[in-house]
C-alpha positions in Angstrom: -8.3 12.3 0.8 -8.6 10.0 3.8 -11.9 8.5 2.6 -10.0 7.4 -0.9 -6.9 6.3 1.3 -9.4 4.5 3.4 -11.1 2.8 0.1 -7.7 1.9 -1.5 -6.4 0.3 1.7 -9.4 -1.5 2.3 -9.4 -2.8 -1.1 -5.8 -4.0 -1.1 -6.4 -5.6 2.3 -9.2 -7.5 1.1 -7.4 -8.4 -1.9 -4.4 -9.8 0.0 -6.6 -11.4 2.7 -8.4 -13.1 0.0 -5.2 -14.4 -1.6 -3.9 -15.5 1.9 -7.2 -17.5 2.6 -6.9 -19.2 -0.8 -3.3 -20.2 -0.5 -3.9 -21.6 3.0 -7.3 -23.3 2.7 -7.9 -23.4 -1.0 -11.1 -21.3 -0.6 -11.0 -17.4 -0.7 -12.7 -17.5 3.0 -12.4 -13.7 3.6 -14.2 -12.9 0.4 -17.6 -14.4 1.9 -16.9 -12.9 5.6 -18.9 -9.7 6.1 -18.0 -9.8 10.0 -14.2 -10.1 9.2 -14.5 -7.2 6.5 -16.5 -4.9 9.0 -14.1 -5.6 11.5 -10.9 -4.8 9.4 -12.5 -1.5 8.2 -13.2 -0.8 12.0 -9.8 -1.5 13.2 -8.3 0.7 10.0 -10.4 3.7 10.8 -9.8 3.6 14.6 -6.3 3.3 14.2 -5.9 5.9 11.4 -7.9 8.3 13.3 -5.8 7.6 16.6 -2.8 8.1 14.7 -3.7 11.1 13.0 -4.8 12.8 16.4 -1.6 11.8 18.0 0.5 13.1 15.4 -1.5 16.6 15.4 -1.7 16.7 19.2 0.8 19.5 19.8 -1.0 21.7 16.8 -4.2 21.6 18.6 -2.8 23.2 21.8 -1.3 26.3 20.0 1.3 27.3 17.6 4.2 25.1 16.8 6.8 27.9 16.6 7.5 30.5 19.3 6.6 34.1 18.5 
C-alpha cells in the first residue's frame, strides 16, 4: 500500500510541477529534469518514513494499553 501511495503521490506531484512550470515559463521544465524528480521522490520517501516512524514510536516500545 505504501508503494502504491508513493507512486500515486509522485505522479500527482510530477503533473502538478509540470503544469506549474508550464504556467510560469511556457515550458514543462520539470518533465525533463531527472535530478529534480529524483530529489522529489527522495524527499517524499524520507519524510513519509519519518512521519510513519514518529507516529508509531510508542507502539514499538510495548503495549499501548495498560494490562
